[in-house]
C-alpha positions in Angstrom: 0.0 0.0 0.0 1.2 3.4 -0.9 2.3 6.0 1.6 0.3 9.2 2.4 2.5 11.2 0.1 1.2 9.3 -2.9 -2.4 9.8 -2.0 -3.4 11.5 -5.3 -4.6 8.2 -6.8 -7.8 6.4 -5.7 -7.7 2.9 -4.4 -9.5 0.2 -6.3 -11.0 -2.4 -4.0 -12.5 -5.8 -4.8 -14.7 -7.1 -2.0 -15.6 -10.8 -2.2 -18.5 -11.7 0.1 -19.4 -15.3 0.8 -22.9 -16.5 1.8 -23.6 -16.7 5.6 -21.2 -13.8 6.3 -22.0 -11.0 8.8 -23.6 -7.8 7.7 -21.5 -6.0 10.4 -18.3 -7.2 8.8 -19.4 -6.0 5.4 -20.5 -2.6 6.8 -17.1 -2.3 8.6 -15.5 -2.6 5.2 -17.8 -0.4 3.2 -18.7 2.5 5.4 -15.2 3.7 6.3 -14.4 3.9 2.5 -17.7 5.7 1.9 -17.0 8.1 4.7 -13.4 8.7 3.5 -14.8 9.7 0.1 -17.2 12.0 1.8 -14.7 13.8 4.1 -12.2 14.2 1.3 -14.8 15.6 -1.1 -13.5 13.3 -3.9 -13.2 9.6 -4.7 -10.5 8.0 -2.5 -11.9 4.5 -2.8 -13.7 2.8 -5.7 -15.1 -0.7 -5.0 -17.1 -3.5 -6.4 -18.7 -6.4 -4.6 -18.4 -9.9 -6.0 -19.7 -13.3 -4.9 -18.3 -16.7 -5.7 -21.0 -17.4 -8.4 -22.2 -13.9 -9.2 -25.5 -14.4 -7.4 -26.8 -12.2 -4.6 -25.4 -13.2 -1.2 -27.7 -14.1 1.7 -26.1 -12.9 4.9 -26.6 -14.4 8.4 -29.1 -11.8 9.3 -31.4 -12.8 6.4 -30.6 -9.8 4.2 -29.7 -10.5 0.6 -26.9 -8.3 -0.9 -26.8 -7.6 -4.6 -23.3 -8.0 -6.2 -21.5 -6.6 -9.2 -20.6 -10.0 -10.6 -18.7 -13.3 -10.0 -15.2 -13.5 -8.6 -12.6 -15.1 -10.8 -8.9 -15.6 -11.1 -8.8 -12.5 -13.4 -9.9 -10.1 -10.7 -7.4 -7.3 -10.1 -7.0 -4.0 -8.3 -5.2 -2.5 -5.3 -7.0 -4.3 -2.4 -8.8 -7.7 -2.3 -11.0 -8.1 0.8 -12.5 -11.5 1.3 -15.3 -11.7 3.8 -16.2 -15.2 5.0 -18.7 -16.5 7.6 -20.2 -19.9 8.3 -20.0 -23.2 6.3 -17.0 -22.3 4.2 -16.7 -25.9 2.9 -20.1 -25.4 1.2 -19.5 -21.9 -0.1 -15.8 -21.9 -1.0 -15.0 -25.0 -2.8 -11.9 -25.9 -4.9 -12.6 -23.7 -7.9 -13.0 -20.6 -5.6 -9.8 -21.5 -3.7 -7.9 -21.8 -7.0 -9.3 -18.4 -8.2 -8.3 -16.8 -4.9 -4.7 -18.2 -5.2 -4.4 -16.9 -8.7 -6.0 -13.5 -8.2 -4.0 -12.7 -5.1 -1.0 -12.0 -7.3 -2.8 -9.0 -8.8 -3.3 -7.0 -5.6 -1.0 -5.1 -3.3 -3.2 -5.9 -0.3 -5.1 -9.2 0.3 -7.2 -9.3 3.4 -9.1 -12.1 5.1 -12.0 -10.8 7.2 -13.7 -12.9 9.9 -13.6 -16.5 8.4 -11.8 -15.0 5.3 -8.6 -15.8 7.2 -9.3 -19.5 6.8 -9.5 -19.0 3.0 -6.2 -17.3 2.8 -4.7 -20.1 4.9 -6.3 -22.8 2.8 -4.6 -21.2 -0.3 -1.3 -21.3 1.5 -1.0 -17.5 1.2 -0.2 -16.9 4.8 2.1 -19.9 5.4 5.2 -18.6 7.3 3.3 -15.4 8.1 1.4 -14.0 11.0 -2.4 -14.0 11.0 -5.3 -13.8 13.3 -8.9 -15.2 13.4 -12.0 -14.5 15.4 -11.3 -15.3 19.1 -13.8 -18.2 19.0 -11.7 -19.9 16.3 -8.1 -19.0 17.3 -7.3 -22.4 18.7 -8.8 -24.4 15.9 -7.2 -22.1 13.3 -3.8 -22.6 14.9 -4.3 -26.4 14.9 -5.5 -26.5 11.3 -2.6 -24.4 10.0 0.6 -25.1 11.9 2.7 -23.1 9.4 0.9 -19.9 10.2 2.0 -17.8 13.2 -1.4 -17.3 14.8 -1.8 -14.2 17.0 -4.7 -13.1 19.2 -4.5 -9.6 17.8 -7.4 -7.5 16.6 -6.0 -7.5 13.1 -2.6 -8.5 11.7 -0.7 -7.1 8.7 2.2 -9.2 7.4 3.4 -7.9 4.1 0.5 -7.7 1.7 -1.6 -10.2 3.6 -3.9 -8.8 6.3 -6.4 -10.6 8.6 -8.9 -9.3 11.0 -10.7 -11.0 13.9 -14.2 -9.7 13.7 -16.4 -6.7 12.6 -15.0 -4.1 15.1 -11.4 -5.1 14.4 -12.2 -4.8 10.7 -13.3 -1.2 11.2 -9.9 -0.6 12.9 -8.1 -2.3 10.0 -9.9 -0.1 7.5 -8.9 3.0 9.5 -5.4 1.7 9.4 -5.7 1.4 5.6 -7.0 4.9 5.3 -4.3 6.3 7.6 -1.6 4.5 5.6 -2.8 5.6 2.2 -4.3 9.1 2.9 -2.9 10.2 6.2 -4.0 10.4 9.8 -6.2 13.4 9.4 -8.6 11.6 7.0 -8.6 8.5 9.3 -9.5 10.7 12.3 -12.3 12.4 10.4 -13.7 9.0 9.4 -13.6 7.7 12.9 -15.3 10.9 14.1 -18.2 10.5 11.7 -19.0 7.2 13.4 -18.3 8.7 16.9 -15.6 6.0 17.1 -13.3 7.5 19.7 -11.6 4.3 20.9 -9.6 3.2 17.9 -7.4 0.2 18.6 -3.9 -0.8 17.4 -3.5 -4.0 15.4 -1.7 -5.6 18.3 -4.4 -5.1 20.8 -5.7 -8.5 22.0 -9.1 -9.7 21.2 -11.3 -10.1 24.2 -13.8 -13.0 24.5 -16.2 -10.5 26.2 -16.4 -7.0 24.8 -16.3 -5.1 28.1 -16.3 -1.6 26.5 -16.1 1.1 29.2 -16.3 -1.4 32.0 -12.5 -1.6 31.8 -12.3 2.0 33.0 -15.4 2.1 35.2 -14.7 -1.1 37.2 -11.3 -2.5 36.4 -11.5 -5.1 39.2 -14.7 -6.6 37.7 -13.1 -6.5 34.2 -10.0 -8.3 35.7 -12.1 -11.1 37.1 -14.0 -11.6 33.8 -10.7 -11.8 31.9 -9.5 -14.4 34.4 -12.7 -16.4 33.8 -12.1 -16.3 30.1 -8.6 -17.7 30.6 -9.8 -20.6 32.7 -12.9 -21.9 31.0 -11.4 -25.4 30.7 -10.4 -25.5 34.4 -12.8 -23.2 36.2 -11.7 -21.9 39.6 -13.8 -21.9 42.7 -15.1 -18.3 43.1 -13.1 -17.8 46.3 -9.9 -18.7 44.5 -10.9 -16.6 41.4 -11.5 -13.6 43.7 -8.2 -14.1 45.4 -6.3 -14.2 42.1 -8.2 -11.1 40.9 -7.0 -9.3 44.0 -10.3 -8.9 45.9 -12.5 -10.6 48.4 -15.2 -13.0 47.3 -17.8 -10.7 49.0 -16.7 -7.7 47.0 -16.6 -9.7 43.8 -20.1 -10.9 44.3 -21.3 -7.3 45.0 -19.6 -6.1 41.8 -21.3 -8.7 39.7 -24.7 -8.0 41.2 -24.4 -4.3 40.8 -23.0 -4.2 37.2 -24.5 -7.4 35.7 -27.3 -8.5 38.0 -25.9 -12.0 38.2 -23.6 -13.9 40.5 -20.0 -14.6 39.6 -20.7 -18.3 39.5 -23.7 -18.0 37.2 -21.7 -15.7 34.9 -18.8 -18.1 34.8 -21.1 -21.0 33.9 -22.7 -18.9 31.2 -19.3 -18.2 29.6 -18.5 -21.8 29.6 -21.8 -22.8 28.1 -21.6 -20.1 25.4 -18.3 -21.6 24.3 -19.7 -25.1 24.4 -22.7 -24.0 22.2 -20.3 -22.7 19.6 -18.2 -25.8 19.6 -21.2 -28.1 19.3 -22.7 -26.0 16.5 -19.6 -25.1 14.5 -17.0 -27.9 15.0 -16.7 -31.6 14.6 -15.3 -32.1 18.1 -16.9 -34.9 20.0 -19.4 -33.9 22.7 -17.1 -35.3 25.3 -14.2 -33.2 24.0 -16.4 -30.1 24.1 -17.4 -30.9 27.7 -13.7 -31.1 28.7 -12.7 -27.9 26.9 -15.4 -26.1 28.8 -14.5 -27.4 32.2 -17.0 -30.3 32.7 -15.5 -33.5 34.0 -18.8 -35.3 33.7 -20.7 -35.7 30.4 -24.0 -36.0 32.2 -23.5 -32.8 34.2 -22.5 -31.0 31.0 -25.6 -32.2 29.1 -27.9 -31.2 32.0 -26.4 -27.7 32.3 -26.5 -27.3 28.5 -30.1 -28.4 28.2 -31.1 -26.1 31.1 -29.5 -23.1 29.3 -30.5 -23.8 25.7 -33.6 -26.1 26.0 -32.1 -29.1 24.3 -29.1 -31.4 24.8 -25.9 -30.8 22.9 -26.4 -34.0 20.9 -29.9 -32.9 19.8 -28.6 -29.4 18.9 -25.9 -31.0 16.7 -28.3 -33.3 15.0 -30.6 -30.4 14.2 -27.7 -28.5 12.4 -26.9 -31.4 10.0 
């Protein structure tokens, strides 16, 4: 990508959107470019939206997005942004992967957004490079691609290959692109349009829970939640968790009740079950392995807790997704 000094030329962007992607990820790509054009009073970015087959794309929210055509190996421009979501095996088969491998040569930046990082990795484009994925998939991504240096950063830029870990990190990544190409003033103006006053660096870690201003308002509570996130597979007794978080159990319970209206134990369990729900829904791990990863030594206790939370057993949920 060019430096700000060479900002006289507009940037030509190709956005490839796969079915079952997030509308927030798409918006985090499009709106910063639209806003940059607006604040500059001229065209800084030109873009077109493509799908694997040229057909409209149905997003996870049920909204269908019209596209400008089909993606192919002949696609070229300055930036190629690939947005992926669920069921990549269904939506990005071998011809698409081959086209992505071939077209990547024609762009100065190639970015994988949300599950788009998996597509770059499947092409071998980020072998020997650093990359990130959504925090829910970091471990699986690292296991699937041992030649990739996986980081828990919000977004990662390694040479021409960029990856982002979700919709909000994608917004940060686009601000980084604007800043790099057109300067900090334009990036600041774009952030201001969206009242986005807490921009993040690429190396900021992805949280499992987006705590927002709670980090500043109640850092002790935030510290306890971060500790819960790190110990889902080996949950601590609440007294031990409070001690490690530097506070008494009583004070911790009061903080949770005041800020979240829930006890620390109930919140901890909910975090574990939310992770379990994702693993049951989106991976091929055995139910027993899911239970162990989420801190349940007993398969029966895991199934009971899961059914109480979601109204059906983990096995029934998985069977319904097939």
